[in-house]
C-alpha positions in Angstrom: 3.8 266.7 17.0 1.0 266.7 14.6 0.9 269.2 11.7 -2.5 270.6 13.0 -0.9 271.4 16.4 2.3 272.9 15.2 0.9 276.3 14.2 -1.1 276.5 17.4 2.0 275.6 19.4 4.1 278.2 17.6 1.5 280.9 18.2 1.4 280.0 21.9 5.2 280.2 22.2 5.2 283.8 21.3 2.7 284.8 24.0 3.6 285.9 27.5 2.5 283.6 30.3 1.1 286.5 32.3 -1.2 287.3 29.3 -2.7 283.9 28.9 -5.5 284.6 31.5 -5.1 281.1 33.0 -7.3 280.2 35.9 -8.3 277.1 37.9 -12.0 277.8 37.9 -13.8 275.9 35.1 -10.9 273.5 34.4 -10.3 269.9 35.5 -8.1 271.4 38.3 -11.2 272.8 40.0 -12.7 269.4 40.4 -9.4 267.9 41.6 -8.9 270.7 44.2 -12.5 270.1 45.4 -11.6 266.4 45.7 -8.6 267.3 47.9 -10.7 269.5 50.1 -13.3 266.7 50.4 -10.5 264.2 51.5 -9.3 266.7 54.1 -12.8 267.1 55.5 -13.3 263.4 55.6 -10.0 263.1 57.5 -11.2 265.6 60.1 -9.2 268.6 58.8 -11.2 271.8 58.3 -8.2 273.8 56.9 -8.3 274.1 53.1 -5.0 275.5 51.8 -5.6 278.1 49.1 -4.4 277.1 45.6 -3.0 279.2 42.8 -1.3 278.7 39.4 2.5 279.0 39.7 5.7 278.2 37.8 5.9 274.8 39.4 4.5 272.5 42.1 5.3 274.0 45.5 4.3 275.4 48.9 6.4 278.5 49.7 8.4 278.2 52.9 6.3 278.6 55.9 3.3 279.7 53.8 0.3 277.3 53.7 -0.7 277.8 50.1 -0.3 275.3 47.2 1.1 276.3 43.8 0.1 274.2 40.8 2.0 274.4 37.5 0.3 276.8 35.1 0.4 274.4 32.2 -2.1 272.1 33.9 -4.8 274.7 33.6 -5.1 274.2 29.8 -5.0 271.0 27.7 -3.0 272.6 24.9 -0.4 273.9 27.3 -0.2 270.4 28.9 0.5 268.9 25.5 3.1 271.6 24.8 4.8 270.8 28.1 5.2 267.1 27.0 6.3 268.0 23.5 8.9 270.5 24.6 10.3 268.8 27.7 9.9 265.2 26.7 8.2 264.6 30.0 4.4 264.1 29.8 2.3 266.5 31.9 0.8 265.0 35.0 -2.3 262.8 34.7 -5.3 263.4 37.0 -4.1 260.6 39.3 -0.6 262.3 39.5 -2.1 265.7 40.1 -3.9 264.2 43.2 -0.7 262.7 44.4 1.0 266.1 44.3 -1.9 267.9 45.8 -1.9 265.6 48.8 1.8 266.0 49.1 1.6 269.8 49.0 -1.3 269.7 51.4 1.1 268.0 53.9 3.5 271.0 53.6 0.6 273.4 54.1 -0.7 271.6 57.2 2.9 271.5 58.6 3.3 275.3 58.0 -0.2 276.3 59.1 0.3 274.8 62.6 4.1 275.1 62.9 4.3 271.4 63.5 8.0 271.5 62.7 8.7 273.3 65.9 7.4 270.4 68.0 10.1 268.2 69.8 8.3 265.1 68.6 8.3 266.3 65.0 12.0 266.9 65.2 12.6 263.5 66.8 10.7 261.7 64.0 11.5 263.7 60.9 14.7 265.8 61.8 15.4 269.5 61.6 13.9 271.9 59.1 17.4 273.5 59.1 19.0 270.5 57.3 20.4 271.4 53.9 18.0 271.0 51.0 19.4 269.7 47.8 17.9 268.3 44.6 20.8 266.0 44.3 19.9 263.9 47.4 21.1 260.3 47.5 18.3 258.0 48.7 18.5 254.5 50.1 16.0 252.5 48.0 13.4 250.6 50.0 14.4 252.1 53.3 11.6 251.2 55.9 12.1 254.5 57.7 10.2 256.3 55.0 6.8 256.0 53.2 6.6 255.8 49.5 4.2 258.1 47.6 5.8 260.3 44.9 8.2 258.2 42.8 11.9 258.4 43.4 12.1 257.9 47.2 11.1 261.5 47.6 10.5 261.3 51.4 14.2 260.9 51.9 15.0 264.3 50.3 14.5 266.5 53.4 12.6 266.3 56.8 10.0 268.7 55.3 9.4 266.3 52.4 9.3 263.4 54.7 6.4 264.9 56.6 4.7 265.9 53.4 5.0 262.4 51.9 3.8 260.8 55.2 0.8 263.1 55.3 0.0 262.3 51.7 0.0 258.5 52.4 -2.1 259.0 55.5 -4.6 261.2 53.5 -4.9 259.0 50.5 -8.2 257.1 50.6 -7.9 253.3 51.0 -4.1 253.5 51.4 -4.2 250.9 54.2 -1.3 252.7 55.8 -1.4 250.8 59.1 -1.3 247.5 57.2 1.3 248.5 54.6 3.8 249.9 57.1 3.2 247.6 60.1 6.4 246.9 61.9 8.4 249.6 60.2 9.8 252.9 61.6 7.7 254.7 59.1 4.5 253.7 61.0 5.5 255.9 63.9 5.5 258.9 61.6 2.1 258.0 60.2 0.7 257.6 63.7 2.1 261.0 64.5 0.3 262.5 61.6 -2.9 260.7 62.5 -2.7 262.0 66.1 -1.8 265.5 65.0 -4.6 265.7 62.5 -7.1 264.8 65.1 -5.6 267.4 67.5 -5.4 270.3 65.1 -8.0 269.4 62.4 -10.8 271.5 63.9 -8.6 274.3 65.1 -8.0 277.5 63.0 -4.5 277.7 61.5 -1.8 279.7 63.3 -0.6 281.0 59.9 -3.2 282.5 57.6 -1.1 284.6 55.2 -1.5 283.4 51.7 1.4 285.1 49.8 2.0 283.1 46.6 5.5 282.4 45.3 5.9 283.2 41.5 2.2 283.2 40.5 1.6 282.6 36.8 0.1 286.0 36.2 3.5 287.6 37.1 5.6 285.5 34.7 6.3 288.3 32.2 8.1 286.1 29.7 6.9 284.3 26.6 6.3 280.6 26.7 9.2 280.2 24.2 11.5 282.1 26.5 10.3 280.1 29.4 11.1 276.7 27.8 14.4 278.0 26.4 15.5 279.0 29.9 14.4 275.5 31.1 16.4 273.9 28.4 19.5 275.9 29.4 19.2 274.5 32.9 19.5 271.0 31.6 22.7 269.1 31.6 24.5 268.1 28.4 25.5 264.5 28.2 28.3 262.9 26.2 28.9 259.2 26.9 32.3 257.7 26.2 32.8 255.6 23.1 33.5 252.6 25.3 29.7 252.3 25.7 29.2 251.7 22.0 30.2 248.1 22.4 27.6 247.7 25.2 24.9 249.3 23.1 25.7 247.0 20.2 25.5 244.0 22.6 22.1 245.2 23.9 20.7 245.7 20.4 22.4 243.0 18.3 19.7 242.5 15.6 20.9 242.8 12.0 17.5 243.9 10.6 14.1 245.3 11.7 13.1 248.8 12.6 15.8 251.4 13.6 16.6 250.9 17.3 16.5 254.7 17.8 12.8 254.7 16.8 12.0 251.9 19.3 13.7 253.9 22.1 11.8 257.0 21.1 8.5 255.1 21.3 9.4 253.8 24.8 11.0 257.1 26.0 8.2 258.3 28.3 7.8 254.9 30.0 11.6 254.4 30.4 12.0 257.9 32.0 9.0 257.3 34.3 10.1 253.8 35.5 13.8 254.7 36.0 12.8 257.9 37.9 10.5 255.8 40.0 13.2 253.4 41.1 16.3 255.6 41.2 15.0 259.0 42.0 17.1 260.6 39.3 15.4 263.8 37.9 13.2 263.1 34.9 14.9 266.0 32.9 18.3 264.5 33.6 17.0 261.1 32.4 15.6 262.7 29.3 19.0 264.2 28.4 20.5 260.7 28.9 17.9 259.0 26.7 18.5 261.6 24.0 22.2 260.9 24.0 21.6 257.2 23.8 19.2 257.7 20.8 22.0 259.8 19.1 24.6 257.1 19.7 22.3 254.3 18.6 21.4 256.2 15.4 25.1 256.8 14.7 25.8 253.1 15.1 22.9 252.1 12.8 21.4 249.6 15.2 18.2 247.8 14.6 15.5 245.8 16.5 13.5 242.9 15.1 9.8 243.4 15.7 9.4 240.3 17.9 12.4 241.4 20.0 11.3 244.9 20.8 10.0 244.2 24.3 13.0 242.1 25.3 15.5 244.7 23.9 13.7 247.6 25.7 13.8 245.6 29.0 17.5 245.1 28.7 17.9 248.8 27.8 15.9 249.8 30.9 18.4 247.8 33.1 21.3 249.5 31.3 19.8 253.0 31.8 19.0 252.3 35.5 22.7 251.3 36.0 23.8 254.6 34.4 21.3 256.5 36.5 22.6 254.9 39.8 26.1 255.8 38.7 24.9 259.4 38.4 23.3 259.3 41.8 26.4 258.2 43.6 29.3 259.6 41.5 27.5 262.7 39.9 28.4 261.2 36.4 26.8 258.6 34.2 30.2 257.1 33.6 33.2 257.7 35.7 36.0 259.5 33.8 
């Protein structure tokens, strides 16, 4: 964090979120929401789900409204999010991905699609347990791929939202991409249903937000401290020191810990994309690896950085898959 930003960040951390007077109007979010509504119109859907600033991305159960994380309404807050969590705030392209996904939830709720027998046959039951610790089957052809991490496999509701998002995305070529797969049946269902209900008024019109930003009566500092306390601590066994030394065998060059820090964001993004392990969990893992590499005094020759980081990415992916299927990075 630059020295010019530190005082501003510190001043922000002492302010209550509810007192920041954040709004969508006049920000980059306004244009992105307008783009979503334009895409819905072009797809034949007249329903425009209301949007509001919330604690996180979401569409409250059975309520067709879209919550957008409050930090995206202000560039400084977005930078603060990246600095304090180690996970960069969403780019405009990522915001559109999530808006399309949440619009799928809203469309589902607005017309009670989940009550239809065909919906249940294709996607499953809304009553299925919902867990953040779902265990996906990578590359399954039964599901579309939109949000990184095989998110459609998390729950039938997410399956519908992801399918809708792929269908809505301009130039997604969904018929071509998913030809001959079970996922195509789900996309064709969304296509038929959108044509059927697109011009009809929604059955559900209530717009009760869930945890709007202007009700968050805590300071930003308290908010991020609470988020940190939700994270998992990570201590890897000493047995892995030998593996780290083999991955980073150079005798000279820059400290390997610095190289890992420089590639941290990309490593977290790519490992999350292919494993589905939560980015915060991966951040905790990367921080522990940096600590261990520093303690071992490992280095990377400048011309070897890319090769060493590629090897490390495979190593981190293996630990992440262990976490997925055994609930631990390394079995005790």
